[in-house]
VEXDREN-2710 file (C-alpha; in Angstrom, 1 decimal):
% VEXDREN-2710
k/r/px/py/pz
1/MET/58.2/-52.2/168.8
2/LEU/56.7/-55.2/171.4
3/VAL/53.2/-55.6/171.7
4/ARG/51.2/-58.2/174.0
5/VAL/48.3/-59.5/171.9
6/ALA/45.8/-61.8/173.0
7/ALA/44.0/-64.7/171.1
8/VAL/40.4/-65.5/173.4
9/GLN/38.6/-68.5/173.2
10/TYR/35.6/-69.5/174.7
11/GLU/31.4/-71.0/174.1
12/VAL/29.0/-68.5/172.3
13/GLY/25.4/-70.3/172.8
14/THR/21.8/-68.5/172.3
15/ASP/21.7/-65.8/174.7
16/PRO/22.9/-62.4/174.1
17/GLU/23.5/-61.3/177.7
18/ALA/25.0/-64.7/178.5
19/ASN/27.4/-64.3/175.7
20/LEU/27.9/-60.5/176.1
21/ALA/29.3/-62.0/180.2
22/THR/31.1/-64.5/179.0
23/GLY/33.1/-61.9/176.1
24/LEU/33.5/-59.5/178.9
25/ARG/35.8/-61.7/181.3
26/MET/37.2/-62.8/178.8
27/VAL/38.7/-59.3/177.6
28/ASP/39.2/-58.7/181.7
29/ALA/41.3/-62.0/181.7
30/ALA/43.5/-61.5/178.5
31/ALA/43.8/-57.5/179.8
32/GLU/44.9/-58.8/183.9
33/GLN/47.9/-60.8/181.2
34/GLY/49.1/-57.3/179.5
35/ALA/47.3/-57.7/176.5
36/GLU/47.2/-54.5/174.5
37/LEU/45.3/-55.9/171.2
38/ILE/42.7/-58.7/171.9
39/VAL/40.6/-61.1/169.4
40/LEU/37.5/-62.6/170.3
41/PRO/35.5/-65.1/167.8
42/GLU/33.6/-64.7/165.2
43/PHE/29.5/-64.7/166.0
44/CYS/30.2/-63.6/169.3
45/ASN/26.9/-62.3/170.5
46/HIS/25.0/-65.5/168.9
47/LEU/25.3/-69.1/167.7
48/SER/25.8/-69.0/163.8
49/TRP/21.9/-70.7/163.7
50/TYR/18.9/-69.3/162.6
51/GLU/15.3/-69.8/162.0
52/SER/15.3/-66.9/158.8
53/ARG/16.5/-64.3/157.7
54/GLU/14.5/-61.9/159.8
55/HIS/15.5/-64.0/163.0
56/ALA/18.8/-63.5/162.0
57/ARG/18.6/-60.1/161.3
58/ALA/16.5/-59.3/164.7
59/LEU/18.9/-60.6/166.6
60/ALA/22.1/-59.1/165.1
61/CYS/23.8/-56.2/167.4
62/ARG/23.8/-52.6/166.1
63/HIS/26.6/-49.8/166.0
64/GLY/25.5/-48.8/169.6
65/ASP/23.4/-51.1/170.9
66/ALA/24.5/-52.6/174.9
67/PHE/26.0/-55.1/173.6
68/LEU/28.5/-53.4/171.3
69/THR/28.9/-50.6/174.3
70/ALA/29.9/-53.2/176.3
71/ILE/32.5/-54.2/174.6
72/ALA/34.1/-50.7/173.6
73/GLY/33.8/-49.8/177.5
74/ARG/35.9/-52.6/178.1
75/ALA/38.5/-51.8/175.8
76/ALA/38.4/-48.4/177.0
77/ARG/39.2/-49.4/180.4
78/HIS/41.7/-51.5/179.7
79/ARG/43.2/-49.2/177.0
80/ALA/43.4/-52.3/174.6
81/HIS/42.5/-52.9/171.4
82/VAL/39.5/-55.7/171.0
83/LYS/38.9/-57.4/167.9
84/LEU/35.6/-59.2/168.0
85/GLY/33.2/-61.0/165.1
86/VAL/29.5/-60.4/165.4
87/THR/26.3/-60.2/162.8
88/LEU/25.5/-56.8/162.3
89/ALA/22.2/-55.6/161.3
90/ARG/22.9/-52.0/159.0
91/ALA/20.9/-49.3/158.5
92/ASP/20.2/-50.1/154.9
93/GLY/19.1/-53.5/155.5
94/ARG/21.7/-55.3/155.3
95/THR/23.1/-58.2/157.9
96/THR/26.5/-59.1/157.9
97/GLY/29.1/-60.9/159.4
98/ALA/30.8/-57.6/160.9
99/SER/34.4/-57.8/162.1
100/LEU/35.0/-54.7/164.6
101/LEU/37.8/-53.1/166.0
102/TYR/37.4/-51.3/169.1
103/GLY/40.7/-48.5/170.4
104/PRO/41.9/-47.8/173.8
105/GLY/40.0/-45.1/174.0
106/GLY/36.6/-46.8/173.4
107/ALA/36.0/-45.8/169.5
108/LEU/35.2/-47.8/166.9
109/LEU/38.5/-47.6/164.7
110/GLY/37.2/-49.7/161.4
111/GLU/34.8/-52.6/160.5
112/ALA/34.9/-55.3/157.9
113/ASP/31.8/-57.2/156.0
114/LYS/32.9/-60.7/156.4
115/GLN/33.1/-61.3/151.8
116/VAL/32.7/-64.8/151.9
117/LEU/29.9/-66.5/153.2
118/MET/30.4/-70.8/154.4
119/GLY/27.7/-72.4/154.1
120/ALA/23.8/-72.0/155.7
121/GLU/25.4/-68.1/156.0
122/ASN/24.9/-67.6/153.0
123/ASP/20.7/-68.2/153.9
124/HIS/21.1/-65.5/156.4
125/LEU/23.6/-62.4/156.0
126/ASP/24.7/-60.4/152.8
127/PRO/28.2/-60.6/151.8
128/GLY/30.5/-57.4/151.9
129/ALA/30.4/-55.0/149.8
130/THR/33.7/-53.2/149.8
131/ALA/37.2/-54.6/151.2
132/GLY/38.1/-54.0/154.6
133/PRO/40.6/-51.7/155.6
134/VAL/44.0/-52.1/156.8
135/LEU/43.7/-49.5/160.2
136/GLU/47.2/-47.4/161.5
137/THR/47.0/-47.7/165.1
138/THR/49.8/-48.3/167.9
139/ALA/49.6/-51.8/167.8
140/GLY/50.7/-51.6/163.8
141/ARG/48.9/-51.7/160.9
142/LEU/46.0/-54.3/161.5
143/GLY/43.6/-56.0/159.1
144/MET/40.8/-58.3/159.7
145/TYR/38.7/-61.4/158.5
146/ALA/36.9/-64.2/159.8
147/CYS/36.9/-67.6/159.2
148/MET/36.4/-68.5/156.2
149/GLU/38.2/-65.9/154.4
150/GLY/41.0/-67.5/155.2
151/VAL/40.4/-70.4/153.8
152/ILE/40.5/-69.0/150.7
153/CYS/44.2/-67.1/149.6
154/GLU/42.6/-63.3/148.2
155/VAL/41.3/-61.2/151.5
156/THR/44.2/-61.9/153.3
157/ARG/46.6/-61.5/150.4
158/GLY/44.9/-58.2/149.5
159/LEU/45.6/-56.5/153.5
160/ALA/49.0/-57.7/153.2
161/LEU/49.6/-56.0/149.9
162/ARG/47.6/-53.1/151.4
163/GLY/50.3/-52.8/153.7
164/ALA/48.8/-54.9/156.7
165/GLN/52.0/-56.4/159.7
166/VAL/49.0/-57.4/162.0
167/LEU/46.0/-60.2/160.5
168/LEU/43.2/-60.6/163.1
169/ASN/41.3/-63.9/162.2
170/SER/37.9/-64.6/163.9
171/LEU/36.3/-67.8/163.9
172/ASN/33.6/-69.9/164.0
173/SER/34.4/-73.7/162.9
174/PHE/34.5/-77.1/163.7
175/ALA/37.8/-78.0/161.2
176/VAL/40.7/-79.2/162.7
177/ASP/43.0/-78.3/159.5
178/GLU/42.3/-74.3/160.2
179/ALA/44.9/-74.6/163.2
180/ALA/47.0/-77.1/161.1
181/LEU/47.3/-75.3/158.0
182/HIS/44.4/-72.6/157.1
183/ILE/45.9/-70.1/159.6
184/PRO/49.4/-70.5/159.6
185/VAL/49.2/-70.7/156.0
186/ARG/48.4/-67.0/156.1
187/ALA/51.1/-65.3/158.2
188/ALA/53.6/-67.3/156.5
189/GLU/53.2/-66.7/152.5
190/ASN/52.2/-62.8/153.7
191/LYS/54.9/-62.3/156.1
192/VAL/52.3/-61.1/158.1
193/TRP/51.5/-62.1/162.3
194/VAL/48.1/-63.6/162.4
195/VAL/46.1/-63.7/165.4
196/ALA/43.1/-66.1/165.5
197/ALA/40.5/-66.7/168.1
198/ASN/38.3/-69.6/167.3
199/LYS/35.2/-70.9/169.5
200/VAL/34.8/-74.0/171.8
201/GLY/31.9/-75.8/172.6
202/PRO/28.7/-76.8/170.6
203/LEU/29.0/-74.2/167.3
204/ILE/24.9/-74.7/166.8
205/PRO/21.9/-75.9/169.9
206/ALA/23.2/-78.1/171.9
207/ASP/18.9/-79.8/171.8
208/ARG/19.6/-80.3/168.0
209/LEU/23.2/-81.6/168.3
210/ALA/22.2/-85.0/168.3
211/GLU/19.9/-84.3/165.2
212/VAL/21.8/-82.5/163.2
213/GLY/24.6/-84.7/163.7
214/GLN/22.3/-87.8/162.3
215/GLY/21.3/-86.1/159.0
216/LEU/25.0/-85.6/158.0
217/GLY/26.3/-88.2/159.0
218/VAL/28.4/-87.0/161.5
219/PRO/29.4/-87.5/165.3
220/PRO/28.1/-85.1/167.0
221/GLU/31.2/-83.8/169.2
222/TRP/32.6/-83.1/166.0
223/LEU/30.5/-79.7/165.5
224/HIS/32.1/-78.4/168.0
225/GLY/34.3/-75.4/167.5
226/ALA/37.7/-76.8/167.1
227/GLY/39.5/-73.7/169.4
228/GLU/43.3/-74.4/168.9
229/SER/43.4/-70.5/169.2
230/GLN/46.8/-69.0/168.1
231/ILE/49.3/-66.5/167.1
232/VAL/51.9/-66.8/163.8
233/ALA/54.7/-65.3/163.3
234/PRO/55.6/-64.2/159.8
235/ASP/57.5/-67.4/158.9
236/GLY/54.3/-69.4/160.0
237/SER/55.4/-71.0/162.9
238/VAL/53.1/-70.9/165.9
239/VAL/54.6/-68.9/168.7
240/ALA/51.5/-69.7/170.7
241/ARG/48.9/-71.9/170.8
242/GLY/45.6/-72.9/172.9
243/PRO/43.8/-76.2/173.2
244/ARG/41.8/-78.3/171.2
245/THR/38.9/-77.7/173.7
246/GLY/37.7/-75.3/176.7
247/ALA/38.2/-71.4/177.2
248/ALA/41.4/-69.9/176.8
249/VAL/44.1/-66.8/176.6
250/VAL/46.6/-67.3/174.7
251/VAL/49.4/-64.9/174.7
252/ALA/52.4/-63.9/172.9
253/GLU/54.7/-60.8/173.0
254/ILE/55.0/-59.7/168.8
255/ASP/56.9/-56.7/166.7
256/PRO/54.4/-56.0/164.4
257/PRO/57.1/-53.8/161.7
258/ALA/59.8/-56.7/162.2
259/ALA/58.8/-58.8/158.6
260/ASP/58.3/-55.2/156.3
261/ALA/60.8/-56.0/154.7
262/GLU/60.9/-59.4/154.7
263/ARG/57.6/-58.7/153.0
264/ALA/58.7/-56.6/150.0
265/ARG/61.5/-59.0/148.9
266/HIS/59.0/-61.7/148.9
267/PHE/56.4/-59.9/146.8
268/ALA/59.0/-58.6/144.6
269/THR/58.5/-62.0/142.9
270/ARG/55.0/-62.0/142.7
271/ARG/53.7/-61.0/138.5
272/PRO/50.6/-58.9/139.4
273/ASP/50.5/-58.1/135.9
274/ARG/49.3/-62.1/134.7
275/TYR/46.7/-62.0/137.8
276/GLY/43.6/-60.2/135.9
277/PRO/41.5/-63.0/136.1
278/ILE/41.6/-63.2/139.6
279/ALA/39.2/-60.3/139.7
280/GLY/37.0/-60.7/136.7
281/PRO/33.5/-62.6/137.1
282/PRO/33.3/-66.2/137.9
283/ARG/32.2/-69.3/135.7
284/ASP/31.7/-72.7/136.3
285/ARG/33.9/-75.3/135.9
286/THR/33.3/-76.5/132.3
287/ALA/36.2/-78.9/131.3
288/PRO/35.1/-82.8/132.2
289/ALA/36.5/-84.4/134.6
290/GLY/39.6/-85.7/134.0
291/ALA/40.9/-89.2/135.0
292/PRO/40.0/-91.0/138.5
293/SER/43.8/-91.5/139.3
294/LEU/46.5/-91.2/138.1
295/PRO/50.1/-92.8/138.8
296/VAL/52.6/-90.3/139.3
297/ALA/56.7/-89.9/140.4
298/VAL/59.2/-87.4/141.6
299/VAL/62.3/-88.2/140.2
300/ARG/66.0/-86.2/141.5
301/GLY/68.2/-88.4/139.7
302/ASP/69.7/-88.6/136.7
303/ALA/67.5/-90.2/133.2
304/ALA/68.0/-93.8/134.3
305/LEU/65.3/-93.0/136.8
306/VAL/63.0/-91.5/134.5
307/ARG/63.0/-94.6/132.2
308/ARG/62.8/-97.0/135.9
309/ALA/59.3/-94.6/136.7
310/ALA/57.8/-94.8/133.2
311/ALA/58.7/-98.5/132.6
312/GLY/56.6/-98.8/136.5
313/GLY/53.5/-97.3/135.2
314/ALA/54.1/-93.6/135.9
315/LEU/52.1/-91.2/133.3
316/LEU/53.5/-87.9/134.8
317/ILE/57.4/-87.6/136.0
318/VAL/58.1/-84.3/137.3
319/LEU/61.8/-83.4/137.7
320/PRO/63.3/-80.7/140.0
321/GLU/64.1/-77.0/139.0
322/GLY/68.0/-77.4/137.8
323/SER/67.9/-81.2/137.0
324/PRO/70.6/-82.4/135.4
325/VAL/68.2/-84.1/132.7
326/THR/67.5/-83.0/128.9
327/PRO/64.7/-82.8/127.0
328/GLU/66.3/-84.8/124.4
329/GLU/67.4/-87.1/127.4
330/ALA/63.9/-87.5/128.3
331/ALA/61.8/-88.1/126.1
332/GLN/64.3/-91.0/125.6
333/ALA/63.6/-92.5/128.9
334/VAL/60.0/-92.1/128.1
335/ALA/60.0/-94.0/124.7
336/GLY/57.7/-96.9/124.3
337/THR/55.1/-95.7/127.4
338/ALA/52.4/-92.9/127.2
339/ALA/54.1/-91.1/130.1
340/HIS/55.1/-87.3/129.9
341/VAL/58.2/-85.6/131.9
342/VAL/57.9/-82.1/133.7
343/THR/61.5/-81.3/133.2
344/GLY/62.6/-78.5/135.7
345/THR/62.9/-75.6/133.2
346/GLY/58.9/-76.7/133.1
347/LEU/58.5/-78.2/129.6
348/LEU/56.3/-80.5/129.2
349/ILE/58.1/-83.7/127.4
350/GLY/56.8/-86.9/125.9
351/HIS/58.2/-89.7/123.9
352/ASP/58.4/-87.5/120.6
353/GLY/59.9/-84.4/122.5
354/PRO/58.6/-80.8/123.9
355/VAL/55.0/-81.3/123.6
356/THR/54.0/-77.6/123.5
357/PRO/55.3/-74.7/123.6
358/VAL/55.6/-74.1/127.3
359/GLY/54.2/-70.9/129.3
360/ASP/54.4/-71.1/133.1
361/GLY/50.9/-71.8/134.1
362/ALA/49.7/-72.5/130.7
363/VAL/47.3/-75.8/130.8
364/HIS/47.7/-79.0/128.4
365/ARG/45.0/-81.8/127.6
366/LEU/46.0/-84.9/128.4
367/PRO/44.4/-88.3/128.0
368/TRP/43.9/-88.4/131.8
369/GLY/43.0/-84.5/132.2
370/ARG/44.2/-81.3/132.3
371/LEU/47.6/-80.3/133.3
372/ALA/49.2/-76.7/134.3
373/ILE/52.5/-76.2/135.4
374/ILE/54.2/-73.4/137.6
375/THR/58.4/-73.1/138.1
376/GLY/60.1/-71.6/140.0
377/ALA/59.8/-68.6/143.0
378/ALA/56.4/-68.4/141.3
379/ALA/55.5/-71.9/143.1
380/ARG/55.7/-69.2/146.7
381/HIS/52.3/-67.2/145.5
382/PRO/48.9/-68.1/145.9
383/GLU/47.5/-66.2/142.9
384/GLU/49.8/-68.8/140.0
385/PHE/47.8/-71.3/141.7
386/ARG/44.6/-69.5/141.3
387/LEU/45.3/-68.9/137.9
388/ALA/45.7/-72.4/137.2
389/ALA/42.0/-73.9/138.9
390/LEU/40.3/-70.5/137.0
391/ALA/42.0/-73.1/133.7
392/ASP/39.9/-76.0/134.9
393/ALA/43.4/-77.4/136.0
394/ASP/43.3/-81.0/137.4
395/VAL/47.0/-81.1/138.6
396/VAL/49.5/-78.4/138.6
397/ALA/53.2/-79.9/138.0
398/VAL/55.9/-77.7/140.2
399/PRO/59.5/-78.3/139.4
400/CYS/60.4/-75.6/142.1
401/THR/63.7/-74.9/144.2
402/PRO/62.0/-75.0/148.3
403/ARG/64.0/-72.3/150.2
404/GLU/61.6/-72.0/153.6
405/PRO/60.2/-74.7/155.5
406/TRP/56.8/-73.1/155.2
407/GLU/56.6/-73.8/151.3
408/LEU/56.3/-77.5/151.1
409/ARG/55.0/-77.5/155.5
410/LEU/51.7/-75.7/154.3
411/GLY/52.1/-73.6/151.1
412/LEU/51.2/-76.5/148.9
413/LEU/48.9/-78.3/150.8
414/GLU/47.0/-74.6/151.1
415/ARG/46.9/-74.3/147.3
416/SER/46.0/-78.0/146.8
417/ALA/43.2/-77.2/149.2
418/GLU/41.9/-73.6/148.0
419/ASN/42.3/-74.7/144.7
420/ARG/40.9/-78.4/144.8
421/LEU/44.3/-79.1/142.8
422/ASN/46.0/-82.6/143.0
423/ILE/50.1/-81.4/143.1
424/VAL/53.3/-82.8/142.1
425/ALA/56.0/-80.5/143.0
426/ALA/60.1/-81.2/143.0
427/GLY/63.4/-79.6/144.4
428/GLN/67.0/-80.0/145.1
429/ASP/67.5/-80.8/148.7
430/GLY/65.2/-78.1/151.2
431/PRO/65.3/-76.8/154.5
432/ASP/63.5/-78.8/157.3
433/GLY/64.7/-81.8/155.4
434/LEU/62.4/-81.8/152.6
435/ALA/62.4/-81.4/148.7
436/GLY/59.0/-82.5/147.3
437/ALA/55.6/-83.4/147.7
438/ILE/53.2/-85.6/145.8
439/LEU/49.5/-83.7/147.4
440/SER/46.0/-86.1/146.0
441/LEU/42.8/-84.5/146.3
442/PRO/40.7/-87.1/148.6
443/ALA/37.2/-88.3/147.6
444/ASP/35.6/-87.0/151.4
445/PHE/35.4/-83.4/151.0
446/THR/34.0/-81.2/154.3
447/LEU/30.6/-82.1/156.2
448/TRP/28.5/-81.4/152.3
449/THR/30.0/-84.4/150.5
450/ALA/29.2/-88.1/151.4
451/TRP/32.5/-89.8/153.5
452/GLN/33.6/-93.0/152.5
453/GLY/35.6/-93.5/156.2
454/PRO/35.4/-92.0/159.0
455/PHE/35.1/-88.1/159.4
456/THR/37.9/-86.5/160.7
457/GLY/37.2/-82.7/161.2
458/GLN/39.0/-81.6/158.6
459/ILE/37.3/-79.6/156.0
460/SER/40.0/-79.1/152.7
461/HIS/43.6/-80.9/153.0
462/PRO/45.2/-82.7/150.5
463/LEU/46.8/-86.3/151.0
464/VAL/50.3/-86.1/151.4
465/THR/53.3/-87.7/150.5
466/HIS/56.3/-86.1/151.4
467/VAL/59.6/-86.3/149.2
468/LYS/62.5/-86.0/151.4
469/ASN/65.9/-84.7/150.9
470/ALA/67.0/-88.3/150.4
471/ASP/64.9/-89.3/147.9
472/LEU/65.4/-90.0/144.5
473/LEU/62.2/-91.5/143.4
474/VAL/59.3/-91.2/145.3
475/GLN/56.0/-92.6/143.2
476/GLY/52.6/-91.7/144.3
477/THR/48.8/-91.8/143.1
478/LEU/46.6/-88.7/142.3
479/SER/43.2/-88.1/141.4
480/PRO/42.5/-85.7/138.7
481/ALA/38.5/-86.5/138.9
482/GLN/38.1/-84.8/142.4
483/SER/39.3/-81.5/141.0
484/VAL/35.6/-80.8/140.2
485/ASN/34.4/-81.1/143.6
486/ARG/35.3/-77.4/144.3
487/LEU/32.1/-76.9/146.8
488/VAL/33.3/-76.4/150.2
489/SER/29.7/-76.0/151.9
490/ARG/26.4/-75.1/150.5
491/ASN/26.9/-72.8/148.5
492/THR/30.3/-72.0/148.9
493/ASP/32.6/-72.6/145.7
494/LEU/36.0/-72.5/146.1
495/VAL/37.1/-70.9/143.0
496/ALA/33.8/-69.5/141.5
497/GLY/33.0/-68.0/145.1
498/ARG/36.0/-66.2/145.8
499/PRO/35.6/-62.2/146.2
500/TRP/36.5/-61.2/142.4
501/ARG/34.8/-58.3/143.0
502/LEU/37.1/-57.3/146.0
503/ALA/40.6/-58.9/144.6
504/GLY/41.8/-55.4/142.9
505/ALA/44.6/-54.8/145.2
506/LEU/46.1/-58.4/143.8
507/LEU/46.4/-56.7/140.7
508/GLU/48.9/-54.2/141.9
509/GLY/52.3/-54.0/143.8
510/HIS/52.6/-54.0/147.4
511/GLN/51.9/-50.4/149.3
END
């Protein structure tokens, strides 16, 4: 079942009529290339920049208005599905960021209010009160999400668990790591297709760019949409990508049911009976900050290399799943040092032997901070790392066996980014030449933290030291103290701000 899909990127301003004309022109361009399913960016009716909540509501779309009627008419003209993101004034008084899907007949097939608002969106909009639907269409089973909902795991995970084959993402983002990490990982970790449309051009009124950039300490060019709209396969590979700047229509053919069997196998190793806390009320972190720095090592050799790493100052040493080093050998190797070893089976070993009986994901209080341990197949699932963050872990040790390239190229990087966790992962030889990674949290974090270095356009991305298949000993330094800061933007906490009330699907099996 092949479906031709398009992710459309373009610039949006403060004139709704001009924005509508541009949107219709881009829908026409996508249809001319044969697209049967077309995704437009987020907030395509007006820039997400308002003077007040009342101003936002006055400029919001309403069902049946000229803007949405025109979009519906274009869907009908081209016999295509069209998904877009707008601000929507609802009859109950709420103003939401809504994803809307119009079908080939022009009817509204479904809508989903944005559950996770980003920064100033909290000042002007109301979060979604219900989980978005999975829509059975001639283009496959479709789920919708928007921008910040893809920077954490719960919304996309819930859609995939409820049977979505294709996720449609409308973005309003300046962040370059959306395209590099946050978009493709949602395809790979859920075994779904993702069609993602971002903006280009200024994300705030052009006449305010210099003023706002100076206030944030950011060059104004970084306050533009990051483009790179893309279509991603269920293995995380990008099959089509747009440019960094400039309007574009990104087109590819996809096969929505192709990953159904693989998704079922992938989800079979989830452990939903453990995930209750993810759907529980949030709380602020209560644990104190860990140490500013922590020397660590991945050892993929014998006990002599463990001894060498400890003698070199590593305080945390992680062995791969299947390591031949026994707990007794590990304890002897770190004798006379302050080092701890995480064995390939997930035991935490000090110079006196096992520190405590360890359950997968349990948090250990060590002199430098709080350690969680996640082993084996559990490392492929975002819920396990969310539990570690909810337990105020600073560092996660991951003895694992990587089976697919996305696990080390995307998966663990996203686990670090979406939870603000330092990660040390060690495996046997893996695909794509990688066997593990050391992921350290940077002090530079989003626009809302004073940057120590030049702004790079990244919203949430760890510092990466790869462990290659040929490496037997790799050392690095983590920053446990940085786990305390989870504010990805003003009023937007990566962990406490998760849509916990709507996360019930994560506690159930795959549909």
